[in-house]
N, C-alpha and C positions, 0 to 999 in steps of 0.2 A: 330536543325537536322531533327527534324521530320514533321516542319512545311514547310520546304523549297520547297518540291516538290509541295504541292497544292497552299499555302499561299504566299510563298516568306518571306522575311525577315520582321522583325517589329523595331521599335525604341526599344533601350536598357531600356528605363525607363518604356516601358510596359511591356516587357519580365521580368524586375525586379519585378514589380507589381504582376505578376500572379505566378512567380517562388515560388518553396517551397523548394530551393535548401539547405538553411541554416537550414532550419527545419528538412530538411531530414539527418542532420548529426546524428542525434540521432539513426536511423535505417541504417546507410551506411553500416557499417559490416554485418547487417542481409540482407541487399538486394543484397550483393556480395554472402554471403551463399546460399538464396534463388535461386540466378541465376546458382551458381556452381551446386546444384541439380538438376536444370532445363537441364544444358548442359550434365550430366551425365546421366538422363534419355532419354534426345535425341538419345544418342548413344546406350543405352540399348534397346531402342524399334527400333533400326535399321533406324532411319531417318538421322543421319550424320555419316561421316567416323570416324575412331577411332583416326587419326591424326588431325584432325579439333578439335575434342572434346578434346584430350590431350593439344592442343596448347592453348585453351581457359580455361580447368582447370587448367594449370600451371601459368597463368597470374591471374586468378582470387584468386588462394591461394596464390599468392604474394601479391594481392592487399587488401586481408583481413588483413595483418599487416601492411600495408602501405595507410591507408586510407588517410593520410594527403598529399600524393602525388598528388591526384585527387584534393583534395581541395586547393591547391597551385596554382592550374592554372591561368594564367591571364583571362582566357576567362569564368571564372565559373560563372558569373552572365548571361551569354547569354542562360544559360540552365533551361529549365522548371522545371527539379527536377533531383534527383541524379541518376534515372534510364538512362535518355538521356545522361548525363555526363557519366557514366561509359560505355555506347554502343559507345558513340563517342570515348573514351579512347581506347577502344578495337579495335574498326576498324582502328584507327590511328596507331596503334602499330602492329596488326596482320593482317590488310587487310580486306576489306569487303569481301573477297570470303571466308574468314575464320569466321569474328566475324558477318558479315551478317546473320548467322545462327540461331543465339540465338534469334529472334524474332520468330522464327515457334513454334506454340503452345504455345506463351505465350502473356501476355497482363501486362501491368502495374497493372492493376486492381487488378489480383489475385496475383502478386509478392508483391504488397504493404501489401496486408493485411495478406499475409503471414511473411513478416517481421515485421509488428506490433504485431502479434503473438509472433513470437522469442523474441522479446525485451520486450514484457509485461510478458512473462515468466521469463525472468532475472528479471525485477522489483518487480515481486510478491515475487521471490527468497529472493531478498535483503529486501522488506518491511517485509515480515516473519520473517526473521533473525533478524531485528530489534526489532520486536514486542517480539518476544521470547527472546531476551536479557532483554528487561524491564520486561517482565514477572519472568525471573529469578532473577534479582534484587529485584523485589517486594517479592517475595517467600522469598527468603534469608533475606531480611530486616525484614519481618514478623515474620520468627523464631528466628532472633536476639532479637525482640522486643515482644515477645509472651505476656507478662505480663503487658506490659507499659499500663497505664489506658490513655484513650483519650476521647474526647467529639463527638458524633454523633450530626449534626445539621439538623434541617428541618426548611424550610422557612426561611434560614438563621440565625435562633436562635438557642442556645444550647437547646437539646432536650432530650437526655439519655447518661447514661453513658456507654463507649464502650472501646475497646482495640486498640491500634494503629495497631496492627497485622492483626485485622477484618477489619480496613479501607483499608490498602493495598492490603489485598485479595480482597476486593469489586472492587480494580481497576484490580487484575490480572484477576478475572474471567471475567470481561467486555472485557478485551483483548483476554482472550482465545477464548471468543466466535465469536471475530473478526478473529481470526485465523482459526477457523471452516469455517466462511462463507467464507474467501479468499481462503482457500483450495477448497471450494464446487465450487465457480464461476471460480477459475483456471481450476481445473480437467473437469468441465462440460460446460464451455461457450469458455473459451481462448485456451485451449489444444485440439484443432482442426482444422486440417489442411485444407485449402484453396486452396493450390498449384495443379496447372494442369486445372483450371476451365475457363481459358481464360479471355476475356474481360466482359462476361455475361452470357452465355448459353452453353460454351464448347468450345470442339477443336475437329477438324477432324483427329488431329495427335493421333496415339494410345498410349498416356502416361497412364502408371499404377499409378494411383494417390495413391492407397493402398501403393505402394512400397515408394513413395515419402514419405507419411507419416509416414512409417516406419523408413527411413533413418534420418528424422528430428525429430524422437523420440516424436510425438505427440501422446497424449492418445488415439484420435479418429479422424474419416473422418467429414469434413464439407461437405454435399453431394451436396445440390443444387447449381449448378453453380449460378445462381443469388443472392440468399441469399449468398453464400460466398463471392462475389466480392462486393454487395452493402451494405450489412448489416454492421452497426458498434456497433452490440449489446455487442460485447466484451469490448467497451468502456463504452458505456451508463451504463452495468450492474456495471463493474469495479467502473466507476466514482461515481455512487450513493452509492455503499457501502465504498468507500473513504470520501465521503461526510459525510455519518454518522460516519464513525469512526471520522472524524475532529471534528463533534460536542462533543462527547464523550471527545476526547482528550481536548478540549477547555474547559470543564466542570471540569476535573482534572487540569487544569492550574488554572482556576477560584477560585478553593478552595485553591492551594498553595498560590496564592496571598494573598487571604482574611485570610487564616489561620494564615499566617505570619504577616500580618498588625499589627503593634504594638497596635492597639485597642483591639484586639485577642489576638494574640502574643503567640499562642500554639505551631507554628513550628518557627525554625531560618532556613532561606535558606543559603546555601553556599554562601560566599563571593564572590566567582568566577562569579557567576551568578546575581550578582548585581551591581549596578552602584549608583554612588551619585551625589548631586546637585553643581552645579557652585557656589552658593553662600549659599545653607543652608547645612553645615558639618555634620550634624546629619543624614542626608537622607541614607537610604538604599533600592534604589529602586529595584524592581524586573525586571531587564532589560530584561534578556533572555526572562522570562515568558509574559511580555508584548509583546514583539516582536512574540512571538509563538503565542499568543492569536490573534494578527492582521493577522497573516500567515495564521492560520487555516480557520479564516473567507473567506481568499481568495480563499480557496478549494472549497467552496460552490460557489463563484461566476464562478471559472473556471467551475466547473459543470452546472452552468446555462447557461453559453455560448456554453458549448460543446451542451447540451440538445437543445438550442434554434438554431443552426446549423443544427443539425441532421434532427429535427420534421419540418424544412422548405422547405424540399425536396422530391420528390417522389422515387420510386423504380429505383434501377440501379444507376450506378455510376454519380455523380457530382463534379464539381471541389471544391465546398463548403467543399467536407470533408476533403480537404486537410487541410482548416483553423480549423476543429476540433481536428486534431491530438496533437497540441502542448499543448492542454489544460491537457491531461492527463498527460503526461510526468510531467507538472507543478504540479500536484496535488502528483504524487509519492515523487518529489523531497522536497516538503513544508512538508509533513506527516514524512518523513525520517527523514529530519533534527528535526523537532520536538521529535520525538521518541528519538532521541541521546541526545537532552537536557535534556529531562525528566529522562531519563537512568541516568544522571550524577547526576541531582539534587536528585532523590531518593536514590542514593547511599550515598549521604553526607549528606541530611536534617537530622535534629535533633528536638526531641521533648522537649519542654521546660515543664519539671516535675513540677517545682513550680508554674509555672501559671497555670497547668492542677488542680493541688492538690488546689490550691486556689479557681479555678471555680467550682470545685466538690463540694467544703465545702460551697460555696456561694449561689450556684443556685440548685433549686429543681429537678435535672434531674432523681432523682430514682420515680418520683411520679407515673408513668404508673406501675411500679413493684409493688411498696406501693398498690395500688388500687389491682393489681391482686392477691397479697399474701392474702391480708384481705379477699377479697371476697372468696378464697378458704378456709381460716381459717375459716370465721365468717358464712359462709351460707348465706350472705346477697348476692341481685344482685348487680351485676358489676355498674350498674347505679346509684343506692343508695350511694355506698361506692365513688365512683367517686365525686359524688356532697359534701360528708363529706370533702374529700382532698382537693376539689377546695375550700370550704369555710374556712378550716383550713390556706390554703394558702392564701387568701384574707386578713385573720386576722394575718398573720404573726406568724403562730405559728402551722407550720406543724410538724407531726411527721413521718419521711420518713424512708425507708431501707438505710443501709449502701452503699455506691456503691460497695465496694469490697464484701459485701455479695450479691449484685445483679448479680455480674459477675459470681458467683457461684451458683446461684440459677436458670439461664436461662438453659432450656431442650432440646430447638426444634433445629432441624438439621440446621447448618449453621448460628448458633446466635453468638452474641460476648460472648463468656463463656469461661472460663479458659479450661474447658474439650473440648470443640469443637474445638480449634484452632489447635490443633494436627492434628485432623482427616483433617480439611481443607487444612492445610499445606502439608499432605500427598498426599491427592488427587491432590492438583495443582503441585506437582511435578511429580507425574506418568503421568499426562496428558501432562505437559511440555515435557517429555522425549519422548512420543509417536509422540508430535508435532515435536521434533527436527528429530527424524527418519524419518518422512514424508518431511521435509524439504533437508534431504540428500538425500532422493529419487530422490526429485526435481532437486538438484545440479548434480546427477548422469545423468539424462535425458539431461540437459542441455550441459553437458562435452560430453556424447556419441553422442549426433546429431553433433557436430563439429567434432569429431574424426571418426565418420562414413564417411563424407563428405572428410575428408582428405584422409582417408584411399581408399575409392573408387577413389579417384583421382589418387593417386599412382597406383594402381591396373590397372586404365585403362591406365596409361601411361607407364606400364612396359611391 
C-alpha cells in the first residue's frame, strides 16, 4: 500500500523477503494499543474531529481482542509489516476519509519502538515472576534441608564440607542479583516512552508526549526524537543481561548433571526429567537438563546476532533493525522455559545422604579448617601448619577435624555453618517479599495502561 504511489507494485516473493509481518505477531496487540493512544491524542490536541476519532477508537478497541482476524487475510503476505496491514484494514472498513487521518504526526519508527517497549515490559514481568518462583522454591528447600551435609567442589573436585541449604542459597543469591539488575534495566532503560517522536526529528503536530507517557504508564520520557526512534539500547542492554543470566543458569545446569552422575551420585534427579537408552536399560539420562544446557547456549548466539546487526549501521532507522527484533523474543522464551524446568527439578531433587556420608568420611575435605584451627591454637604460622598437614596427607595419616565440628566452628557472615543458615534464609525471604511487591507494581502499571486507553476511548465516544 505504501509503495504504490511512488514505486508501484512488486513481485510477491520480493515483498515476502522484506516483510516482517509474521515476526510482528509478537507485538501486534501492542501496535494496536500504540495507535489507539495516538488517535486519542490527535483528538485531544484538536487535529481530528470527535466522530473520526471515535470510529477509529472503536475499531481499534475491537481489533485488540481479534488480532487473528487480521492474520487470517488471504493477502497478508503482501504487506511490509503489521502497521501497513492495520492501516489497510482501517481504510477498507472505515474509508480513507476516516482512517486516512492516522498517519498524521505518526511514523512507524516511533510506533514500533513504543510497541517494543510495551511488549518488553510484559516479558520482564513474566521473567521476573519465573525467577522469583525459583527463588522461593530454593529458599523453602534450604529451610527444609537446613542441617543436611553436602560437599562443596572447586576445580571439579571435592573441596570442603558444606550444607545443602548453603548450596541452594548460593543459587538464590545469584538469582536475587539478576532480579535487581532486571528491575534496574527495566526502570531506567525500557520504561521510557518514545511515542510522538515521528520518524526521526519530531513532528509539527502539537502532540503532548508527556500526556501519552502518562496514559501508557511509562516511568519516564525518552526525550531526543532521533535517539528514541533509532536506538535499540533497550534490546542491547536487555540482551546482554539475559546472556549473562543464561551463562549462570548453565553453570547450575552443569552442576545438576555432574552431581547426579553415578560416578559422584550425591543428587538424584526426578525421574520425570530423565530419559533412558533404547539399548541400555540401566541409563538415567538427564534429558531436560541436557536440552536446557544446549538452549542456554543459543541465548548467547541470539545476542551475538542482535549485536552484530545493530553495530553494522549508522544513526537513524534502517530496515536491518527489524531483523534484530526476533532475537530478543527468542532469548526471553528460552530462559523462561529453563527457569520452569529448574523450578520443577529443585522442587523434587533429593540428596543421597549415604553417598555424602561415605565421601565425607573418605575424603580429606576438612583440611583447610584443620590448618586454621591448629594455627589459632598453636600460635604457629598458617603456612608452617599447612605444610605439616600436607605432608601427613601425603603419608596417608592425617588427623583432621570432624565434619560436623567444622560446621559448628565457622563464624564468618554467609558461611556454611549451622548458625549462619537461619539468618541467610531470613534475609533471602525478606528480599523475596520486596521483589514480589515490585513485581506487583509492574503488573499494576501494565494493567492500568490498557485500562487508561479503553476508558479514554469510551469517554471520547460518549
